[in-house]
Structures are given as structure tokens and as C-alpha cells.
PyMOL CGO cylinders between C-alpha atoms (Angstrom):
from pymol import cmd
from pymol.cgo import CYLINDER

trace = [
    CYLINDER, 0.43, 0.18, 2.62, -0.26, 2.63, -0.19, 0.3, 1, 1, 1, 1, 1, 1,
    CYLINDER, -0.26, 2.63, -0.19, -2.34, 4.77, 2.16, 0.3, 1, 1, 1, 1, 1, 1,
    CYLINDER, -2.34, 4.77, 2.16, 0.73, 5.34, 4.38, 0.3, 1, 1, 1, 1, 1, 1,
    CYLINDER, 0.73, 5.34, 4.38, 2.77, 6.45, 1.38, 0.3, 1, 1, 1, 1, 1, 1,
    CYLINDER, 2.77, 6.45, 1.38, -0.07, 8.69, 0.21, 0.3, 1, 1, 1, 1, 1, 1,
    CYLINDER, -0.07, 8.69, 0.21, -0.40, 10.15, 3.70, 0.3, 1, 1, 1, 1, 1, 1,
    CYLINDER, -0.40, 10.15, 3.70, 3.28, 11.12, 3.77, 0.3, 1, 1, 1, 1, 1, 1,
    CYLINDER, 3.28, 11.12, 3.77, 2.73, 13.15, 0.58, 0.3, 1, 1, 1, 1, 1, 1,
    CYLINDER, 2.73, 13.15, 0.58, -0.30, 14.87, 2.12, 0.3, 1, 1, 1, 1, 1, 1,
    CYLINDER, -0.30, 14.87, 2.12, 1.66, 15.76, 5.26, 0.3, 1, 1, 1, 1, 1, 1,
    CYLINDER, 1.66, 15.76, 5.26, 4.37, 17.39, 3.11, 0.3, 1, 1, 1, 1, 1, 1,
    CYLINDER, 4.37, 17.39, 3.11, 1.77, 19.39, 1.17, 0.3, 1, 1, 1, 1, 1, 1,
    CYLINDER, 1.77, 19.39, 1.17, -0.02, 20.55, 4.31, 0.3, 1, 1, 1, 1, 1, 1,
    CYLINDER, -0.02, 20.55, 4.31, 3.28, 21.53, 5.93, 0.3, 1, 1, 1, 1, 1, 1,
    CYLINDER, 3.28, 21.53, 5.93, 4.07, 23.63, 2.85, 0.3, 1, 1, 1, 1, 1, 1,
    CYLINDER, 4.07, 23.63, 2.85, 0.61, 25.25, 2.82, 0.3, 1, 1, 1, 1, 1, 1,
    CYLINDER, 0.61, 25.25, 2.82, 0.67, 25.91, 6.59, 0.3, 1, 1, 1, 1, 1, 1,
    CYLINDER, 0.67, 25.91, 6.59, 4.35, 26.62, 7.31, 0.3, 1, 1, 1, 1, 1, 1,
    CYLINDER, 4.35, 26.62, 7.31, 3.76, 27.48, 10.96, 0.3, 1, 1, 1, 1, 1, 1,
    CYLINDER, 3.76, 27.48, 10.96, 2.28, 24.06, 11.69, 0.3, 1, 1, 1, 1, 1, 1,
    CYLINDER, 2.28, 24.06, 11.69, 4.31, 20.98, 12.61, 0.3, 1, 1, 1, 1, 1, 1,
    CYLINDER, 4.31, 20.98, 12.61, 2.31, 17.95, 11.55, 0.3, 1, 1, 1, 1, 1, 1,
    CYLINDER, 2.31, 17.95, 11.55, 3.04, 14.52, 12.96, 0.3, 1, 1, 1, 1, 1, 1,
    CYLINDER, 3.04, 14.52, 12.96, 3.48, 11.77, 10.37, 0.3, 1, 1, 1, 1, 1, 1,
    CYLINDER, 3.48, 11.77, 10.37, 0.34, 10.14, 11.80, 0.3, 1, 1, 1, 1, 1, 1,
    CYLINDER, 0.34, 10.14, 11.80, -1.73, 13.34, 11.82, 0.3, 1, 1, 1, 1, 1, 1,
    CYLINDER, -1.73, 13.34, 11.82, -5.31, 12.83, 10.64, 0.3, 1, 1, 1, 1, 1, 1,
    CYLINDER, -5.31, 12.83, 10.64, -6.50, 15.80, 8.61, 0.3, 1, 1, 1, 1, 1, 1,
    CYLINDER, -6.50, 15.80, 8.61, -10.13, 16.78, 8.92, 0.3, 1, 1, 1, 1, 1, 1,
    CYLINDER, -10.13, 16.78, 8.92, -12.33, 17.72, 5.99, 0.3, 1, 1, 1, 1, 1, 1,
    CYLINDER, -12.33, 17.72, 5.99, -12.31, 21.28, 7.35, 0.3, 1, 1, 1, 1, 1, 1,
    CYLINDER, -12.31, 21.28, 7.35, -8.50, 21.35, 7.06, 0.3, 1, 1, 1, 1, 1, 1,
    CYLINDER, -8.50, 21.35, 7.06, -8.47, 19.87, 3.55, 0.3, 1, 1, 1, 1, 1, 1,
    CYLINDER, -8.47, 19.87, 3.55, -11.41, 21.81, 2.07, 0.3, 1, 1, 1, 1, 1, 1,
    CYLINDER, -11.41, 21.81, 2.07, -9.52, 25.15, 1.74, 0.3, 1, 1, 1, 1, 1, 1,
    CYLINDER, -9.52, 25.15, 1.74, -6.82, 23.60, -0.48, 0.3, 1, 1, 1, 1, 1, 1,
    CYLINDER, -6.82, 23.60, -0.48, -6.74, 25.16, -3.93, 0.3, 1, 1, 1, 1, 1, 1,
    CYLINDER, -6.74, 25.16, -3.93, -5.03, 24.30, -7.21, 0.3, 1, 1, 1, 1, 1, 1,
    CYLINDER, -5.03, 24.30, -7.21, -2.63, 27.17, -6.52, 0.3, 1, 1, 1, 1, 1, 1,
    CYLINDER, -2.63, 27.17, -6.52, -1.53, 25.49, -3.27, 0.3, 1, 1, 1, 1, 1, 1,
    CYLINDER, -1.53, 25.49, -3.27, -1.01, 22.18, -5.04, 0.3, 1, 1, 1, 1, 1, 1,
    CYLINDER, -1.01, 22.18, -5.04, 0.84, 23.71, -8.01, 0.3, 1, 1, 1, 1, 1, 1,
    CYLINDER, 0.84, 23.71, -8.01, 3.12, 25.86, -5.84, 0.3, 1, 1, 1, 1, 1, 1,
    CYLINDER, 3.12, 25.86, -5.84, 4.02, 22.82, -3.71, 0.3, 1, 1, 1, 1, 1, 1,
    CYLINDER, 4.02, 22.82, -3.71, 4.67, 20.63, -6.75, 0.3, 1, 1, 1, 1, 1, 1,
    CYLINDER, 4.67, 20.63, -6.75, 6.82, 23.37, -8.31, 0.3, 1, 1, 1, 1, 1, 1,
    CYLINDER, 6.82, 23.37, -8.31, 8.77, 23.72, -5.07, 0.3, 1, 1, 1, 1, 1, 1,
    CYLINDER, 8.77, 23.72, -5.07, 9.43, 19.98, -5.08, 0.3, 1, 1, 1, 1, 1, 1,
    CYLINDER, 9.43, 19.98, -5.08, 10.24, 19.72, -8.81, 0.3, 1, 1, 1, 1, 1, 1,
    CYLINDER, 10.24, 19.72, -8.81, 11.96, 23.04, -9.55, 0.3, 1, 1, 1, 1, 1, 1,
    CYLINDER, 11.96, 23.04, -9.55, 13.22, 24.08, -6.13, 0.3, 1, 1, 1, 1, 1, 1,
    CYLINDER, 13.22, 24.08, -6.13, 11.03, 27.21, -6.21, 0.3, 1, 1, 1, 1, 1, 1,
    CYLINDER, 11.03, 27.21, -6.21, 7.26, 27.67, -5.99, 0.3, 1, 1, 1, 1, 1, 1,
    CYLINDER, 7.26, 27.67, -5.99, 7.33, 30.17, -8.88, 0.3, 1, 1, 1, 1, 1, 1,
    CYLINDER, 7.33, 30.17, -8.88, 9.59, 28.79, -11.64, 0.3, 1, 1, 1, 1, 1, 1,
    CYLINDER, 9.59, 28.79, -11.64, 10.21, 30.92, -14.68, 0.3, 1, 1, 1, 1, 1, 1,
    CYLINDER, 10.21, 30.92, -14.68, 9.02, 29.91, -18.16, 0.3, 1, 1, 1, 1, 1, 1,
    CYLINDER, 9.02, 29.91, -18.16, 12.49, 28.67, -19.13, 0.3, 1, 1, 1, 1, 1, 1,
    CYLINDER, 12.49, 28.67, -19.13, 13.01, 26.65, -15.93, 0.3, 1, 1, 1, 1, 1, 1,
    CYLINDER, 13.01, 26.65, -15.93, 13.53, 22.92, -16.11, 0.3, 1, 1, 1, 1, 1, 1,
    CYLINDER, 13.53, 22.92, -16.11, 12.55, 20.55, -13.31, 0.3, 1, 1, 1, 1, 1, 1,
    CYLINDER, 12.55, 20.55, -13.31, 15.73, 19.11, -11.84, 0.3, 1, 1, 1, 1, 1, 1,
    CYLINDER, 15.73, 19.11, -11.84, 14.45, 17.65, -8.57, 0.3, 1, 1, 1, 1, 1, 1,
    CYLINDER, 14.45, 17.65, -8.57, 11.50, 15.49, -9.73, 0.3, 1, 1, 1, 1, 1, 1,
    CYLINDER, 11.50, 15.49, -9.73, 10.04, 13.90, -12.85, 0.3, 1, 1, 1, 1, 1, 1,
    CYLINDER, 10.04, 13.90, -12.85, 6.52, 14.16, -14.22, 0.3, 1, 1, 1, 1, 1, 1,
    CYLINDER, 6.52, 14.16, -14.22, 5.84, 10.63, -12.97, 0.3, 1, 1, 1, 1, 1, 1,
    CYLINDER, 5.84, 10.63, -12.97, 6.57, 11.84, -9.41, 0.3, 1, 1, 1, 1, 1, 1,
    CYLINDER, 6.57, 11.84, -9.41, 4.15, 14.72, -9.85, 0.3, 1, 1, 1, 1, 1, 1,
    CYLINDER, 4.15, 14.72, -9.85, 1.50, 12.33, -11.16, 0.3, 1, 1, 1, 1, 1, 1,
    CYLINDER, 1.50, 12.33, -11.16, 1.99, 10.12, -8.10, 0.3, 1, 1, 1, 1, 1, 1,
    CYLINDER, 1.99, 10.12, -8.10, 1.75, 13.11, -5.73, 0.3, 1, 1, 1, 1, 1, 1,
    CYLINDER, 1.75, 13.11, -5.73, -1.43, 14.22, -7.48, 0.3, 1, 1, 1, 1, 1, 1,
    CYLINDER, -1.43, 14.22, -7.48, -2.94, 10.76, -6.98, 0.3, 1, 1, 1, 1, 1, 1,
    CYLINDER, -2.94, 10.76, -6.98, -1.85, 10.65, -3.34, 0.3, 1, 1, 1, 1, 1, 1,
    CYLINDER, -1.85, 10.65, -3.34, -3.34, 14.06, -2.52, 0.3, 1, 1, 1, 1, 1, 1,
    CYLINDER, -3.34, 14.06, -2.52, -6.54, 13.27, -4.40, 0.3, 1, 1, 1, 1, 1, 1,
    CYLINDER, -6.54, 13.27, -4.40, -7.01, 10.14, -2.29, 0.3, 1, 1, 1, 1, 1, 1,
    CYLINDER, -7.01, 10.14, -2.29, -7.70, 12.31, 0.79, 0.3, 1, 1, 1, 1, 1, 1,
    CYLINDER, -7.70, 12.31, 0.79, -9.75, 15.12, -0.77, 0.3, 1, 1, 1, 1, 1, 1,
    CYLINDER, -9.75, 15.12, -0.77, -13.28, 15.51, 0.61, 0.3, 1, 1, 1, 1, 1, 1,
    CYLINDER, -13.28, 15.51, 0.61, -14.70, 15.92, -2.92, 0.3, 1, 1, 1, 1, 1, 1,
    CYLINDER, -14.70, 15.92, -2.92, -12.29, 13.61, -4.71, 0.3, 1, 1, 1, 1, 1, 1,
    CYLINDER, -12.29, 13.61, -4.71, -14.72, 12.60, -7.47, 0.3, 1, 1, 1, 1, 1, 1,
    CYLINDER, -14.72, 12.60, -7.47, -15.73, 16.16, -8.37, 0.3, 1, 1, 1, 1, 1, 1,
    CYLINDER, -15.73, 16.16, -8.37, -13.59, 18.11, -10.82, 0.3, 1, 1, 1, 1, 1, 1,
    CYLINDER, -13.59, 18.11, -10.82, -12.42, 21.53, -9.64, 0.3, 1, 1, 1, 1, 1, 1,
    CYLINDER, -12.42, 21.53, -9.64, -14.93, 24.30, -10.32, 0.3, 1, 1, 1, 1, 1, 1,
    CYLINDER, -14.93, 24.30, -10.32, -12.98, 27.55, -10.66, 0.3, 1, 1, 1, 1, 1, 1,
    CYLINDER, -12.98, 27.55, -10.66, -16.10, 29.72, -10.34, 0.3, 1, 1, 1, 1, 1, 1,
    CYLINDER, -16.10, 29.72, -10.34, -17.24, 28.30, -7.00, 0.3, 1, 1, 1, 1, 1, 1,
    CYLINDER, -17.24, 28.30, -7.00, -13.75, 27.21, -5.84, 0.3, 1, 1, 1, 1, 1, 1,
    CYLINDER, -13.75, 27.21, -5.84, -15.19, 23.83, -4.97, 0.3, 1, 1, 1, 1, 1, 1,
    CYLINDER, -15.19, 23.83, -4.97, -14.23, 20.26, -5.80, 0.3, 1, 1, 1, 1, 1, 1,
    CYLINDER, -14.23, 20.26, -5.80, -10.97, 18.37, -6.00, 0.3, 1, 1, 1, 1, 1, 1,
    CYLINDER, -10.97, 18.37, -6.00, -8.06, 20.79, -6.59, 0.3, 1, 1, 1, 1, 1, 1,
    CYLINDER, -8.06, 20.79, -6.59, -5.93, 18.01, -8.09, 0.3, 1, 1, 1, 1, 1, 1,
    CYLINDER, -5.93, 18.01, -8.09, -8.48, 17.75, -10.92, 0.3, 1, 1, 1, 1, 1, 1,
    CYLINDER, -8.48, 17.75, -10.92, -8.01, 21.38, -11.97, 0.3, 1, 1, 1, 1, 1, 1,
    CYLINDER, -8.01, 21.38, -11.97, -6.76, 22.75, -15.26, 0.3, 1, 1, 1, 1, 1, 1,
    CYLINDER, -6.76, 22.75, -15.26, -3.72, 24.30, -13.51, 0.3, 1, 1, 1, 1, 1, 1,
    CYLINDER, -3.72, 24.30, -13.51, -2.53, 21.06, -11.95, 0.3, 1, 1, 1, 1, 1, 1,
    CYLINDER, -2.53, 21.06, -11.95, -3.09, 19.06, -15.14, 0.3, 1, 1, 1, 1, 1, 1,
    CYLINDER, -3.09, 19.06, -15.14, -1.25, 21.73, -17.15, 0.3, 1, 1, 1, 1, 1, 1,
    CYLINDER, -1.25, 21.73, -17.15, 1.71, 21.50, -14.75, 0.3, 1, 1, 1, 1, 1, 1,
    CYLINDER, 1.71, 21.50, -14.75, 1.87, 17.72, -15.25, 0.3, 1, 1, 1, 1, 1, 1,
    CYLINDER, 1.87, 17.72, -15.25, 2.13, 18.15, -19.02, 0.3, 1, 1, 1, 1, 1, 1,
]
cmd.load_cgo(trace, "trace")
């Protein structure tokens, strides 16, 4: 049951990252499709959902989602990441983007 809910979050993220694509709710994403995701993609999507814009200003307040929602989305996305156990390595751009400094900073 949780996997279905997690998958819906992933479909929304992938639709945001690839706006020209129309993903079915049952779409199975390959590792090749998920591997290019970066912390920037995840942060911009979370900001769009929480603030209504992917680039909120420093004085902006989230009016569309709470930090608990962002934490859930992070968990849901991480569930499907090819390297979910590995923290994000900014030098090699490899690992789980949800475990990056940028994403964790956004949650705070």
C-alpha cells in the first residue's frame, strides 16, 4: 500500500523534471531514468509544491505544504532511488539525491 503512495510522489517529481513527458500512474521507472536526478531537481520540485514557485525568495513562506509533507516526499522518492543507501556525493554527482545537503537544508 505504501509503495503505491510513494509511487504517486515519484510520478509527480518525474513529470516536473521532464515536463514534456506524460507518465501513467502505473509507469515503472528504470534505473537509467532515475539515475540523472539531482538534488537541484528534488529541491526545485519540493519548492514548487510548498511555495508555488521553484525558486522562492529568502523571505518566502511555504503556504501550500508543511515540512512534514516534504519529509514524506523525500522518503517516498528515496524508496525508488537506485543508490538509496549512499549519501549524495556532490563531487561525483552520484548517490541518493534525497540525502544531499541541499534537500536536508530545505527540510529545515
